[in-house]
Every structure is written in C-alpha cells, then in structure tokens.
All heavy atoms as a GROMACS GRO file, in nm:
protein
  605
    1GLU      N    1  -0.376  -0.139  -1.934
    1GLU     CA    2  -0.511  -0.096  -1.966
    1GLU      C    3  -0.615  -0.206  -1.945
    1GLU      O    4  -0.730  -0.176  -1.918
    1GLU     CB    5  -0.518  -0.046  -2.110
    1GLU     CG    6  -0.464   0.094  -2.125
    1GLU     CD    7  -0.487   0.148  -2.265
    1GLU    OE1    8  -0.583   0.106  -2.332
    1GLU    OE2    9  -0.408   0.234  -2.304
    2SER      N   10  -0.574  -0.331  -1.960
    2SER     CA   11  -0.671  -0.439  -1.947
    2SER      C   12  -0.724  -0.453  -1.805
    2SER      O   13  -0.828  -0.514  -1.784
    2SER     CB   14  -0.610  -0.572  -1.993
    2SER     OG   15  -0.501  -0.605  -1.909
    3SER      N   16  -0.655  -0.397  -1.707
    3SER     CA   17  -0.702  -0.406  -1.569
    3SER      C   18  -0.787  -0.287  -1.527
    3SER      O   19  -0.835  -0.281  -1.415
    3SER     CB   20  -0.584  -0.423  -1.474
    3SER     OG   21  -0.499  -0.312  -1.482
    4VAL      N   22  -0.809  -0.193  -1.617
    4VAL     CA   23  -0.890  -0.076  -1.587
    4VAL      C   24  -1.037  -0.110  -1.604
    4VAL      O   25  -1.077  -0.171  -1.703
    4VAL     CB   26  -0.852   0.043  -1.678
    4VAL    CG1   27  -0.943   0.162  -1.654
    4VAL    CG2   28  -0.706   0.082  -1.656
    5GLY      N   29  -1.116  -0.076  -1.501
    5GLY     CA   30  -1.259  -0.104  -1.505
    5GLY      C   31  -1.335  -0.007  -1.593
    5GLY      O   32  -1.279   0.088  -1.647
    6GLY      N   33  -1.464  -0.031  -1.607
    6GLY     CA   34  -1.550   0.053  -1.689
    6GLY      C   35  -1.554   0.197  -1.642
    6GLY      O   36  -1.580   0.289  -1.720
    7ASP      N   37  -1.526   0.219  -1.513
    7ASP     CA   38  -1.527   0.356  -1.461
    7ASP      C   39  -1.392   0.425  -1.475
    7ASP      O   40  -1.371   0.535  -1.427
    7ASP     CB   41  -1.572   0.357  -1.314
    7ASP     CG   42  -1.477   0.282  -1.221
    7ASP    OD1   43  -1.381   0.220  -1.271
    7ASP    OD2   44  -1.500   0.286  -1.099
    8GLY      N   45  -1.294   0.356  -1.538
    8GLY     CA   46  -1.164   0.416  -1.562
    8GLY      C   47  -1.066   0.401  -1.446
    8GLY      O   48  -0.959   0.459  -1.448
    9THR      N   49  -1.102   0.323  -1.344
    9THR     CA   50  -1.012   0.305  -1.231
    9THR      C   51  -0.961   0.161  -1.226
    9THR      O   52  -1.017   0.072  -1.288
    9THR     CB   53  -1.082   0.336  -1.097
    9THR    OG1   54  -1.188   0.243  -1.076
    9THR    CG2   55  -1.136   0.478  -1.094
   10LEU      N   56  -0.856   0.143  -1.151
   10LEU     CA   57  -0.800   0.010  -1.127
   10LEU      C   58  -0.876  -0.056  -1.012
   10LEU      O   59  -0.952   0.012  -0.942
   10LEU     CB   60  -0.652   0.025  -1.089
   10LEU     CG   61  -0.564   0.084  -1.199
   10LEU    CD1   62  -0.428   0.124  -1.142
   10LEU    CD2   63  -0.545  -0.015  -1.312
   11PRO      N   64  -0.856  -0.185  -0.991
   11PRO     CA   65  -0.920  -0.249  -0.875
   11PRO      C   66  -0.890  -0.170  -0.747
   11PRO      O   67  -0.778  -0.124  -0.727
   11PRO     CB   68  -0.854  -0.387  -0.872
   11PRO     CG   69  -0.818  -0.414  -1.014
   11PRO     CD   70  -0.776  -0.278  -1.068
   12GLY      N   71  -0.990  -0.154  -0.664
   12GLY     CA   72  -0.974  -0.074  -0.542
   12GLY      C   73  -1.009   0.072  -0.563
   12GLY      O   74  -1.005   0.152  -0.471
   13GLY      N   75  -1.044   0.108  -0.687
   13GLY     CA   76  -1.085   0.246  -0.715
   13GLY      C   77  -0.971   0.342  -0.740
   13GLY      O   78  -0.992   0.462  -0.748
   14MET      N   79  -0.849   0.292  -0.755
   14MET     CA   80  -0.734   0.380  -0.776
   14MET      C   81  -0.726   0.423  -0.922
   14MET      O   82  -0.729   0.340  -1.012
   14MET     CB   83  -0.605   0.306  -0.739
   14MET     CG   84  -0.481   0.391  -0.761
   14MET     SD   85  -0.328   0.301  -0.730
   14MET     CE   86  -0.340   0.274  -0.555
   15PRO      N   87  -0.716   0.553  -0.946
   15PRO     CA   88  -0.698   0.601  -1.084
   15PRO      C   89  -0.562   0.554  -1.139
   15PRO      O   90  -0.463   0.554  -1.065
   15PRO     CB   91  -0.700   0.753  -1.071
   15PRO     CG   92  -0.756   0.782  -0.936
   15PRO     CD   93  -0.725   0.663  -0.851
   16PRO      N   94  -0.555   0.513  -1.264
   16PRO     CA   95  -0.428   0.468  -1.323
   16PRO      C   96  -0.316   0.572  -1.309
   16PRO      O   97  -0.200   0.536  -1.289
   16PRO     CB   98  -0.462   0.444  -1.470
   16PRO     CG   99  -0.608   0.420  -1.473
   16PRO     CD  100  -0.666   0.503  -1.361
   17GLU      N  101  -0.351   0.699  -1.314
   17GLU     CA  102  -0.250   0.804  -1.302
   17GLU      C  103  -0.183   0.800  -1.165
   17GLU      O  104  -0.064   0.825  -1.152
   17GLU     CB  105  -0.313   0.944  -1.322
   17GLU     CG  106  -0.377   0.965  -1.457
   17GLU     CD  107  -0.516   0.902  -1.470
   17GLU    OE1  108  -0.589   0.886  -1.369
   17GLU    OE2  109  -0.552   0.866  -1.583
   18MET      N  110  -0.262   0.769  -1.062
   18MET     CA  111  -0.205   0.761  -0.927
   18MET      C  112  -0.106   0.646  -0.917
   18MET      O  113   0.001   0.659  -0.858
   18MET     CB  114  -0.315   0.746  -0.823
   18MET     CG  115  -0.264   0.746  -0.682
   18MET     SD  116  -0.402   0.735  -0.566
   18MET     CE  117  -0.319   0.777  -0.414
   19LEU      N  118  -0.141   0.532  -0.978
   19LEU     CA  119  -0.048   0.418  -0.978
   19LEU      C  120   0.081   0.456  -1.049
   19LEU      O  121   0.190   0.425  -1.000
   19LEU     CB  122  -0.112   0.296  -1.044
   19LEU     CG  123  -0.021   0.174  -1.055
   19LEU    CD1  124   0.022   0.124  -0.919
   19LEU    CD2  125  -0.089   0.064  -1.135
   20MET      N  126   0.071   0.523  -1.161
   20MET     CA  127   0.190   0.564  -1.236
   20MET      C  128   0.277   0.656  -1.150
   20MET      O  129   0.399   0.642  -1.147
   20MET     CB  130   0.151   0.633  -1.367
   20MET     CG  131   0.082   0.541  -1.466
   20MET     SD  132   0.182   0.400  -1.515
   20MET     CE  133   0.306   0.482  -1.611
   21GLU      N  134   0.214   0.749  -1.080
   21GLU     CA  135   0.288   0.840  -0.993
   21GLU      C  136   0.356   0.763  -0.879
   21GLU      O  137   0.471   0.787  -0.846
   21GLU     CB  138   0.194   0.946  -0.935
   21GLU     CG  139   0.264   1.048  -0.848
   21GLU     CD  140   0.171   1.152  -0.791
   21GLU    OE1  141   0.058   1.168  -0.840
   21GLU    OE2  142   0.213   1.219  -0.695
   22MET      N  143   0.284   0.667  -0.822
   22MET     CA  144   0.338   0.588  -0.713
   22MET      C  145   0.461   0.510  -0.759
   22MET      O  146   0.559   0.498  -0.685
   22MET     CB  147   0.232   0.492  -0.659
   22MET     CG  148   0.122   0.560  -0.583
   22MET     SD  149  -0.017   0.450  -0.546
   22MET     CE  150   0.062   0.325  -0.446
   23MET      N  151   0.457   0.457  -0.878
   23MET     CA  152   0.567   0.375  -0.928
   23MET      C  153   0.690   0.459  -0.959
   23MET      O  154   0.799   0.406  -0.977
   23MET     CB  155   0.524   0.296  -1.052
   23MET     CG  156   0.418   0.190  -1.022
   23MET     SD  157   0.472   0.062  -0.908
   23MET     CE  158   0.400   0.111  -0.754
   24GLN      N  159   0.674   0.591  -0.964
   24GLN     CA  160   0.788   0.681  -0.985
   24GLN      C  161   0.862   0.710  -0.854
   24GLN      O  162   0.972   0.762  -0.855
   24GLN     CB  163   0.741   0.813  -1.048
   24GLN     CG  164   0.676   0.798  -1.184
   24GLN     CD  165   0.768   0.735  -1.286
   24GLN    OE1  166   0.884   0.770  -1.297
   24GLN    NE2  167   0.716   0.640  -1.362
   25ASP      N  168   0.798   0.677  -0.741
   25ASP     CA  169   0.857   0.703  -0.610
   25ASP      C  170   0.944   0.584  -0.571
   25ASP      O  171   0.894   0.479  -0.532
   25ASP     CB  172   0.746   0.726  -0.507
   25ASP     CG  173   0.800   0.771  -0.373
   25ASP    OD1  174   0.895   0.708  -0.323
   25ASP    OD2  175   0.746   0.868  -0.318
   26GLU      N  176   1.075   0.601  -0.583
   26GLU     CA  177   1.170   0.492  -0.557
   26GLU      C  178   1.157   0.436  -0.415
   26GLU      O  179   1.164   0.316  -0.394
   26GLU     CB  180   1.313   0.543  -0.579
   26GLU     CG  181   1.396   0.453  -0.665
   26GLU     CD  182   1.532   0.512  -0.689
   26GLU    OE1  183   1.544   0.594  -0.783
   26GLU    OE2  184   1.625   0.475  -0.616
   27GLU      N  185   1.138   0.525  -0.320
   27GLU     CA  186   1.126   0.483  -0.180
   27GLU      C  187   1.002   0.393  -0.161
   27GLU      O  188   1.008   0.290  -0.094
   27GLU     CB  189   1.116   0.605  -0.090
   27GLU     CG  190   1.112   0.574   0.057
   27GLU     CD  191   1.104   0.698   0.144
   27GLU    OE1  192   1.068   0.807   0.094
   27GLU    OE2  193   1.132   0.683   0.264
   28LEU      N  194   0.893   0.432  -0.223
   28LEU     CA  195   0.770   0.354  -0.212
   28LEU      C  196   0.785   0.218  -0.279
   28LEU      O  197   0.748   0.116  -0.222
   28LEU     CB  198   0.653   0.431  -0.274
   28LEU     CG  199   0.519   0.358  -0.276
   28LEU    CD1  200   0.472   0.326  -0.134
   28LEU    CD2  201   0.414   0.441  -0.348
   29VAL      N  202   0.842   0.216  -0.398
   29VAL     CA  203   0.860   0.090  -0.471
   29VAL      C  204   0.949  -0.005  -0.391
   29VAL      O  205   0.919  -0.124  -0.377
   29VAL     CB  206   0.917   0.114  -0.612
   29VAL    CG1  207   0.957  -0.016  -0.680
   29VAL    CG2  208   0.815   0.189  -0.697
   30THR      N  209   1.057   0.047  -0.335
   30THR     CA  210   1.147  -0.034  -0.254
   30THR      C  211   1.074  -0.091  -0.134
   30THR      O  212   1.088  -0.209  -0.101
   30THR     CB  213   1.268   0.050  -0.208
   30THR    OG1  214   1.339   0.094  -0.324
   30THR    CG2  215   1.362  -0.031  -0.119
   31MET      N  216   0.994  -0.009  -0.068
   31MET     CA  217   0.919  -0.055   0.049
   31MET      C  218   0.819  -0.163   0.011
   31MET      O  219   0.806  -0.263   0.080
   31MET     CB  220   0.845   0.060   0.115
   31MET     CG  221   0.767   0.012   0.236
   31MET     SD  222   0.662   0.134   0.308
   31MET     CE  223   0.774   0.266   0.333
   32LEU      N  224   0.747  -0.144  -0.098
   32LEU     CA  225   0.647  -0.242  -0.139
   32LEU      C  226   0.709  -0.376  -0.174
   32LEU      O  227   0.645  -0.480  -0.165
   32LEU     CB  228   0.565  -0.188  -0.256
   32LEU     CG  229   0.475  -0.069  -0.224
   32LEU    CD1  230   0.409  -0.017  -0.351
   32LEU    CD2  231   0.370  -0.105  -0.120
   33ARG      N  232   0.835  -0.374  -0.213
   33ARG     CA  233   0.905  -0.498  -0.248
   33ARG      C  234   0.967  -0.568  -0.126
   33ARG      O  235   1.012  -0.681  -0.138
   33ARG     CB  236   1.014  -0.469  -0.350
   33ARG     CG  237   0.959  -0.435  -0.485
   33ARG     CD  238   1.068  -0.412  -0.586
   33ARG     NE  239   1.011  -0.386  -0.717
   33ARG     CZ  240   1.072  -0.318  -0.811
   33ARG    NH1  241   1.193  -0.268  -0.789
   33ARG    NH2  242   1.015  -0.299  -0.927
   34SER      N  243   0.970  -0.502  -0.012
   34SER     CA  244   1.034  -0.561   0.106
   34SER      C  245   0.954  -0.681   0.155
   34SER      O  246   0.831  -0.683   0.148
   34SER     CB  247   1.048  -0.457   0.217
   34SER     OG  248   0.924  -0.437   0.282
   35PRO      N  249   1.023  -0.783   0.205
   35PRO     CA  250   0.954  -0.902   0.256
   35PRO      C  251   0.851  -0.869   0.365
   35PRO      O  252   0.743  -0.927   0.367
   35PRO     CB  253   1.067  -0.989   0.310
   35PRO     CG  254   1.188  -0.946   0.233
   35PRO     CD  255   1.168  -0.799   0.209
   36LYS      N  256   0.882  -0.775   0.452
   36LYS     CA  257   0.790  -0.742   0.561
   36LYS      C  258   0.663  -0.677   0.505
   36LYS      O  259   0.552  -0.709   0.547
   36LYS     CB  260   0.857  -0.649   0.663
   36LYS     CG  261   0.770  -0.613   0.780
   36LYS     CD  262   0.710  -0.735   0.852
   36LYS     CE  263   0.802  -0.802   0.947
   36LYS     NZ  264   0.736  -0.902   1.033
   37MET      N  265   0.677  -0.587   0.408
   37MET     CA  266   0.558  -0.523   0.350
   37MET      C  267   0.477  -0.624   0.271
   37MET      O  268   0.354  -0.619   0.272
   37MET     CB  269   0.596  -0.404   0.262
   37MET     CG  270   0.476  -0.325   0.212
   37MET     SD  271   0.358  -0.271   0.341
   37MET     CE  272   0.445  -0.133   0.411
   38GLN      N  273   0.542  -0.718   0.206
   38GLN     CA  274   0.470  -0.824   0.136
   38GLN      C  275   0.387  -0.905   0.236
   38GLN      O  276   0.272  -0.938   0.210
   38GLN     CB  277   0.569  -0.918   0.064
   38GLN     CG  278   0.640  -0.853  -0.053
   38GLN     CD  279   0.548  -0.826  -0.170
   38GLN    OE1  280   0.465  -0.908  -0.204
   38GLN    NE2  281   0.564  -0.711  -0.232
   39GLU      N  282   0.447  -0.933   0.350
   39GLU     CA  283   0.377  -1.005   0.457
   39GLU      C  284   0.255  -0.925   0.505
   39GLU      O  285   0.147  -0.980   0.524
   39GLU     CB  286   0.476  -1.026   0.572
   39GLU     CG  287   0.425  -1.105   0.688
   39GLU     CD  288   0.532  -1.114   0.798
   39GLU    OE1  289   0.649  -1.146   0.768
   39GLU    OE2  290   0.496  -1.089   0.914
   40VAL      N  291   0.274  -0.795   0.523
   40VAL     CA  292   0.165  -0.708   0.569
   40VAL      C  293   0.052  -0.705   0.465
   40VAL      O  294  -0.066  -0.716   0.501
   40VAL     CB  295   0.217  -0.565   0.598
   40VAL    CG1  296   0.103  -0.466   0.616
   40VAL    CG2  297   0.306  -0.566   0.721
   41MET      N  298   0.087  -0.695   0.338
   41MET     CA  299  -0.017  -0.689   0.234
   41MET      C  300  -0.096  -0.820   0.227
   41MET      O  301  -0.217  -0.818   0.213
   41MET     CB  302   0.046  -0.655   0.099
   41MET     CG  303   0.092  -0.510   0.093
   41MET     SD  304   0.144  -0.453  -0.070
   41MET     CE  305   0.295  -0.543  -0.095
   42LYS      N  306  -0.026  -0.933   0.240
   42LYS     CA  307  -0.095  -1.063   0.241
   42LYS      C  308  -0.190  -1.072   0.361
   42LYS      O  309  -0.302  -1.123   0.349
   42LYS     CB  310   0.006  -1.178   0.245
   42LYS     CG  311   0.077  -1.199   0.115
   42LYS     CD  312   0.181  -1.310   0.128
   42LYS     CE  313   0.266  -1.319   0.004
   42LYS     NZ  314   0.376  -1.414   0.020
   43LEU      N  315  -0.144  -1.023   0.474
   43LEU     CA  316  -0.226  -1.024   0.595
   43LEU      C  317  -0.354  -0.944   0.575
   43LEU      O  318  -0.463  -0.988   0.608
   43LEU     CB  319  -0.146  -0.968   0.712
   43LEU     CG  320  -0.220  -0.952   0.843
   43LEU    CD1  321  -0.250  -1.089   0.903
   43LEU    CD2  322  -0.139  -0.869   0.940
   44VAL      N  323  -0.341  -0.826   0.517
   44VAL     CA  324  -0.458  -0.740   0.493
   44VAL      C  325  -0.554  -0.807   0.396
   44VAL      O  326  -0.676  -0.805   0.417
   44VAL     CB  327  -0.416  -0.601   0.441
   44VAL    CG1  328  -0.536  -0.520   0.395
   44VAL    CG2  329  -0.339  -0.526   0.548
   45MET      N  330  -0.501  -0.869   0.291
   45MET     CA  331  -0.587  -0.934   0.193
   45MET      C  332  -0.659  -1.055   0.251
   45MET      O  333  -0.773  -1.082   0.214
   45MET     CB  334  -0.507  -0.973   0.069
   45MET     CG  335  -0.465  -0.853  -0.013
   45MET     SD  336  -0.390  -0.896  -0.172
   45MET     CE  337  -0.229  -0.951  -0.122
   46SER      N  338  -0.594  -1.125   0.342
   46SER     CA  339  -0.657  -1.245   0.396
   46SER      C  340  -0.738  -1.219   0.523
   46SER      O  341  -0.842  -1.280   0.544
   46SER     CB  342  -0.552  -1.353   0.424
   46SER     OG  343  -0.463  -1.310   0.526
   47GLY      N  344  -0.690  -1.128   0.608
   47GLY     CA  345  -0.756  -1.107   0.737
   47GLY      C  346  -0.821  -0.972   0.756
   47GLY      O  347  -0.888  -0.948   0.856
   48GLY      N  348  -0.797  -0.881   0.663
   48GLY     CA  349  -0.858  -0.749   0.670
   48GLY      C  350  -0.794  -0.656   0.772
   48GLY      O  351  -0.689  -0.685   0.830
   49GLN      N  352  -0.860  -0.545   0.793
   49GLN     CA  353  -0.811  -0.439   0.881
   49GLN      C  354  -0.792  -0.489   1.025
   49GLN      O  355  -0.695  -0.454   1.092
   49GLN     CB  356  -0.908  -0.320   0.878
   49GLN     CG  357  -0.862  -0.201   0.959
   49GLN     CD  358  -0.743  -0.129   0.899
   49GLN    OE1  359  -0.718  -0.137   0.779
   49GLN    NE2  360  -0.669  -0.059   0.982
   50GLU      N  361  -0.882  -0.571   1.070
   50GLU     CA  362  -0.875  -0.622   1.207
   50GLU      C  363  -0.746  -0.701   1.230
   50GLU      O  364  -0.678  -0.683   1.332
   50GLU     CB  365  -0.996  -0.712   1.234
   50GLU     CG  366  -1.050  -0.700   1.374
   50GLU     CD  367  -1.180  -0.776   1.388
   50GLU    OE1  368  -1.286  -0.716   1.362
   50GLU    OE2  369  -1.174  -0.894   1.423
   51ALA      N  370  -0.713  -0.789   1.137
   51ALA     CA  371  -0.590  -0.869   1.149
   51ALA      C  372  -0.467  -0.779   1.144
   51ALA      O  373  -0.370  -0.801   1.218
   51ALA     CB  374  -0.584  -0.973   1.037
   52LEU      N  375  -0.472  -0.678   1.059
   52LEU     CA  376  -0.360  -0.584   1.051
   52LEU      C  377  -0.341  -0.512   1.184
   52LEU      O  378  -0.229  -0.504   1.236
   52LEU     CB  379  -0.383  -0.482   0.939
   52LEU     CG  380  -0.279  -0.369   0.930
   52LEU    CD1  381  -0.141  -0.426   0.899
   52LEU    CD2  382  -0.321  -0.267   0.827
   53GLU      N  383  -0.448  -0.460   1.239
   53GLU     CA  384  -0.438  -0.386   1.365
   53GLU      C  385  -0.384  -0.474   1.477
   53GLU      O  386  -0.301  -0.429   1.557
   53GLU     CB  387  -0.574  -0.328   1.403
   53GLU     CG  388  -0.614  -0.213   1.313
   53GLU     CD  389  -0.755  -0.163   1.337
   53GLU    OE1  390  -0.819  -0.202   1.436
   53GLU    OE2  391  -0.802  -0.082   1.254
   54GLU      N  392  -0.425  -0.598   1.481
   54GLU     CA  393  -0.374  -0.691   1.583
   54GLU      C  394  -0.225  -0.715   1.564
   54GLU      O  395  -0.148  -0.716   1.660
   54GLU     CB  396  -0.452  -0.823   1.577
   54GLU     CG  397  -0.428  -0.913   1.693
   54GLU     CD  398  -0.466  -0.853   1.828
   54GLU    OE1  399  -0.567  -0.780   1.837
   54GLU    OE2  400  -0.394  -0.879   1.926
   55THR      N  401  -0.182  -0.734   1.440
   55THR     CA  402  -0.041  -0.757   1.411
   55THR      C  403   0.043  -0.636   1.447
   55THR      O  404   0.152  -0.650   1.503
   55THR     CB  405  -0.022  -0.793   1.262
   55THR    OG1  406  -0.092  -0.914   1.236
   55THR    CG2  407   0.124  -0.809   1.225
   56LEU      N  408  -0.008  -0.517   1.416
   56LEU     CA  409   0.068  -0.395   1.443
   56LEU      C  410   0.094  -0.375   1.592
   56LEU      O  411   0.193  -0.312   1.630
   56LEU     CB  412  -0.003  -0.274   1.384
   56LEU     CG  413  -0.015  -0.272   1.231
   56LEU    CD1  414  -0.085  -0.145   1.185
   56LEU    CD2  415   0.119  -0.288   1.164
   57LYS      N  416   0.009  -0.430   1.676
   57LYS     CA  417   0.029  -0.420   1.822
   57LYS      C  418   0.151  -0.498   1.867
   57LYS      O  419   0.215  -0.462   1.965
   57LYS     CB  420  -0.094  -0.474   1.896
   57LYS     CG  421  -0.217  -0.391   1.884
   57LYS     CD  422  -0.331  -0.459   1.957
   57LYS     CE  423  -0.464  -0.393   1.927
   57LYS     NZ  424  -0.575  -0.467   1.989
   58ASN      N  425   0.182  -0.606   1.796
   58ASN     CA  426   0.286  -0.699   1.841
   58ASN      C  427   0.410  -0.706   1.752
   58ASN      O  428   0.507  -0.772   1.788
   58ASN     CB  429   0.227  -0.840   1.853
   58ASN     CG  430   0.108  -0.844   1.946
   58ASN    OD1  431   0.115  -0.793   2.057
   58ASN    ND2  432  -0.001  -0.900   1.900
   59ASP      N  433   0.405  -0.644   1.635
   59ASP     CA  434   0.515  -0.655   1.539
   59ASP      C  435   0.565  -0.515   1.505
   59ASP      O  436   0.508  -0.445   1.421
   59ASP     CB  437   0.466  -0.728   1.414
   59ASP     CG  438   0.578  -0.757   1.315
   59ASP    OD1  439   0.679  -0.683   1.312
   59ASP    OD2  440   0.563  -0.854   1.238
   60ARG      N  441   0.671  -0.476   1.572
   60ARG     CA  442   0.725  -0.339   1.556
   60ARG      C  443   0.767  -0.312   1.412
   60ARG      O  444   0.745  -0.203   1.360
   60ARG     CB  445   0.844  -0.322   1.652
   60ARG     CG  446   0.902  -0.185   1.653
   60ARG     CD  447   0.813  -0.091   1.727
   60ARG     NE  448   0.866   0.044   1.720
   60ARG     CZ  449   0.796   0.151   1.743
   60ARG    NH1  450   0.672   0.139   1.781
   60ARG    NH2  451   0.848   0.270   1.733
   61GLU      N  452   0.828  -0.409   1.347
   61GLU     CA  453   0.874  -0.389   1.209
   61GLU      C  454   0.755  -0.366   1.115
   61GLU      O  455   0.759  -0.277   1.029
   61GLU     CB  456   0.956  -0.509   1.163
   61GLU     CG  457   1.020  -0.488   1.027
   61GLU     CD  458   1.099  -0.609   0.979
   61GLU    OE1  459   1.108  -0.710   1.051
   61GLU    OE2  460   1.151  -0.601   0.867
   62ALA      N  461   0.649  -0.443   1.132
   62ALA     CA  462   0.529  -0.423   1.051
   62ALA      C  463   0.469  -0.286   1.078
   62ALA      O  464   0.429  -0.215   0.984
   62ALA     CB  465   0.426  -0.532   1.080
   63TYR      N  466   0.465  -0.247   1.204
   63TYR     CA  467   0.413  -0.116   1.242
   63TYR      C  468   0.491  -0.004   1.173
   63TYR      O  469   0.433   0.088   1.116
   63TYR     CB  470   0.420  -0.099   1.394
   63TYR     CG  471   0.376   0.037   1.442
   63TYR    CD1  472   0.240   0.066   1.458
   63TYR    CD2  473   0.469   0.136   1.470
   63TYR    CE1  474   0.199   0.192   1.501
   63TYR    CE2  475   0.428   0.261   1.513
   63TYR     CZ  476   0.294   0.288   1.529
   63TYR     OH  477   0.254   0.413   1.570
   64GLU      N  478   0.624  -0.015   1.176
   64GLU     CA  479   0.708   0.088   1.114
   64GLU      C  480   0.689   0.092   0.962
   64GLU      O  481   0.687   0.200   0.902
   64GLU     CB  482   0.854   0.064   1.150
   64GLU     CG  483   0.881   0.096   1.296
   64GLU     CD  484   1.020   0.056   1.343
   64GLU    OE1  485   1.101   0.003   1.262
   64GLU    OE2  486   1.049   0.078   1.462
   65CYS      N  487   0.672  -0.023   0.898
   65CYS     CA  488   0.646  -0.028   0.754
   65CYS      C  489   0.516   0.044   0.720
   65CYS      O  490   0.511   0.124   0.626
   65CYS     CB  491   0.638  -0.172   0.705
   65CYS     SG  492   0.796  -0.252   0.677
   66VAL      N  493   0.412   0.015   0.795
   66VAL     CA  494   0.281   0.076   0.768
   66VAL      C  495   0.287   0.227   0.794
   66VAL      O  496   0.231   0.305   0.716
   66VAL     CB  497   0.170   0.007   0.851
   66VAL    CG1  498   0.039   0.084   0.842
   66VAL    CG2  499   0.152  -0.136   0.804
   67GLN      N  500   0.355   0.268   0.900
   67GLN     CA  501   0.369   0.411   0.929
   67GLN      C  502   0.440   0.481   0.814
   67GLN      O  503   0.399   0.589   0.771
   67GLN     CB  504   0.446   0.433   1.060
   67GLN     CG  505   0.368   0.396   1.183
   67GLN     CD  506   0.244   0.481   1.199
   67GLN    OE1  507   0.133   0.437   1.172
   67GLN    NE2  508   0.261   0.604   1.238
   68LYS      N  509   0.548   0.421   0.765
   68LYS     CA  510   0.625   0.479   0.655
   68LYS      C  511   0.539   0.488   0.529
   68LYS      O  512   0.540   0.589   0.459
   68LYS     CB  513   0.750   0.394   0.630
   68LYS     CG  514   0.843   0.450   0.530
   68LYS     CD  515   0.920   0.565   0.587
   68LYS     CE  516   1.034   0.601   0.495
   68LYS     NZ  517   1.093   0.728   0.529
   69LEU      N  518   0.464   0.382   0.501
   69LEU     CA  519   0.376   0.382   0.385
   69LEU      C  520   0.272   0.495   0.397
   69LEU      O  521   0.247   0.567   0.301
   69LEU     CB  522   0.305   0.247   0.371
   69LEU     CG  523   0.205   0.236   0.257
   69LEU    CD1  524   0.273   0.253   0.122
   69LEU    CD2  525   0.133   0.102   0.264
   70ASN      N  526   0.215   0.511   0.515
   70ASN     CA  527   0.118   0.617   0.538
   70ASN      C  528   0.178   0.755   0.516
   70ASN      O  529   0.114   0.843   0.459
   70ASN     CB  530   0.058   0.607   0.678
   70ASN     CG  531  -0.037   0.490   0.692
   70ASN    OD1  532  -0.089   0.439   0.595
   70ASN    ND2  533  -0.058   0.447   0.815
   71GLN      N  534   0.304   0.773   0.558
   71GLN     CA  535   0.372   0.901   0.537
   71GLN      C  536   0.390   0.930   0.388
   71GLN      O  537   0.363   1.040   0.341
   71GLN     CB  538   0.508   0.902   0.605
   71GLN     CG  539   0.502   0.908   0.755
   71GLN     CD  540   0.641   0.892   0.818
   71GLN    OE1  541   0.740   0.866   0.750
   71GLN    NE2  542   0.646   0.906   0.950
   72ILE      N  543   0.437   0.829   0.315
   72ILE     CA  544   0.460   0.846   0.171
   72ILE      C  545   0.329   0.874   0.099
   72ILE      O  546   0.320   0.965   0.017
   72ILE     CB  547   0.530   0.722   0.112
   72ILE    CG1  548   0.672   0.708   0.168
   72ILE    CG2  549   0.532   0.729  -0.041
   72ILE    CD1  550   0.739   0.576   0.136
   73MET      N  551   0.226   0.798   0.132
   73MET     CA  552   0.096   0.817   0.066
   73MET      C  553   0.037   0.953   0.103
   73MET      O  554  -0.026   1.018   0.018
   73MET     CB  555  -0.001   0.706   0.107
   73MET     CG  556   0.041   0.568   0.058
   73MET     SD  557   0.063   0.555  -0.120
   73MET     CE  558  -0.106   0.576  -0.173
   74GLY      N  559   0.059   0.997   0.226
   74GLY     CA  560   0.011   1.129   0.267
   74GLY      C  561   0.076   1.239   0.185
   74GLY      O  562   0.009   1.334   0.142
   75LYS      N  563   0.206   1.226   0.160
   75LYS     CA  564   0.278   1.325   0.078
   75LYS      C  565   0.222   1.326  -0.064
   75LYS      O  566   0.205   1.430  -0.126
   75LYS     CB  567   0.427   1.293   0.072
   75LYS     CG  568   0.502   1.323   0.196
   75LYS     CD  569   0.649   1.291   0.174
   75LYS     CE  570   0.718   1.256   0.304
   75LYS     NZ  571   0.855   1.208   0.281
   76MET      N  572   0.195   1.206  -0.118
   76MET     CA  573   0.145   1.196  -0.255
   76MET      C  574   0.006   1.257  -0.267
   76MET      O  575  -0.026   1.320  -0.368
   76MET     CB  576   0.141   1.050  -0.300
   76MET     CG  577   0.277   0.988  -0.310
   76MET     SD  578   0.270   0.824  -0.378
   76MET     CE  579   0.318   0.865  -0.545
   77ASN      N  580  -0.076   1.240  -0.166
   77ASN     CA  581  -0.212   1.294  -0.170
   77ASN      C  582  -0.216   1.445  -0.159
   77ASN      O  583  -0.313   1.508  -0.198
   77ASN     CB  584  -0.298   1.232  -0.059
   77ASN     CG  585  -0.332   1.087  -0.088
   77ASN    OD1  586  -0.338   1.046  -0.202
   77ASN    ND2  587  -0.354   1.011   0.016
   78LYS      N  588  -0.108   1.505  -0.108
   78LYS     CA  589  -0.102   1.650  -0.093
   78LYS      C  590  -0.056   1.720  -0.221
   78LYS      O  591  -0.067   1.839  -0.233
   78LYS     CB  592  -0.007   1.688   0.022
   78LYS     CG  593  -0.066   1.653   0.156
   78LYS     CD  594   0.030   1.690   0.268
   78LYS     CE  595  -0.030   1.647   0.400
   78LYS     NZ  596   0.062   1.673   0.512
   79LYS      N  597  -0.004   1.643  -0.315
   79LYS     CA  598   0.044   1.702  -0.442
   79LYS      C  599  -0.068   1.753  -0.526
   79LYS      O  600  -0.176   1.706  -0.529
   79LYS     CB  601   0.126   1.598  -0.521
   79LYS     CG  602   0.258   1.569  -0.458
   79LYS     CD  603   0.334   1.471  -0.545
   79LYS     CE  604   0.468   1.440  -0.481
   79LYS     NZ  605   0.544   1.347  -0.559
   0.00000   0.00000   0.00000
C-alpha cells in the first residue's frame, strides 16, 4: 500500500489489482525472473523504447521474451 499514489495506482499508472492478478500468473512471474527479461527491463529503464527496439533487431532471445510478455499481457487485458 505504501507504493500506491494519491490516485490509487502504482508507479506507471498500474492499478494494484492488475499487479495482484499478474502475480498469480505463474508463467508471467517465471518470465519476469529470467535473466534475459531482467536484462530487457534494465535496458528499457535506462535507454527507453528506442534502445529496446534496437536490441530486439539483433537479439533473438530478447525478441522472443518480449513477444511472450506481450502475449501474456494481451490475454490478461482481455479478461
């Protein structure tokens, strides 16, 4: 609760309920813990979307991680 902003969302605008739902998805949690996904997240935080797009052109494993994440998040958004 201490990380919830005045508008009731977490940093990035994510509702706490969505985070709770995400943490129930074993596949998603496993992926987020993988070394490659950790690398991708650090890249996005430091270099932004542009750095990510450049990396995805040359790093097949990173590309596959991001694609898989997009699939999982797409399924969650349809619920």
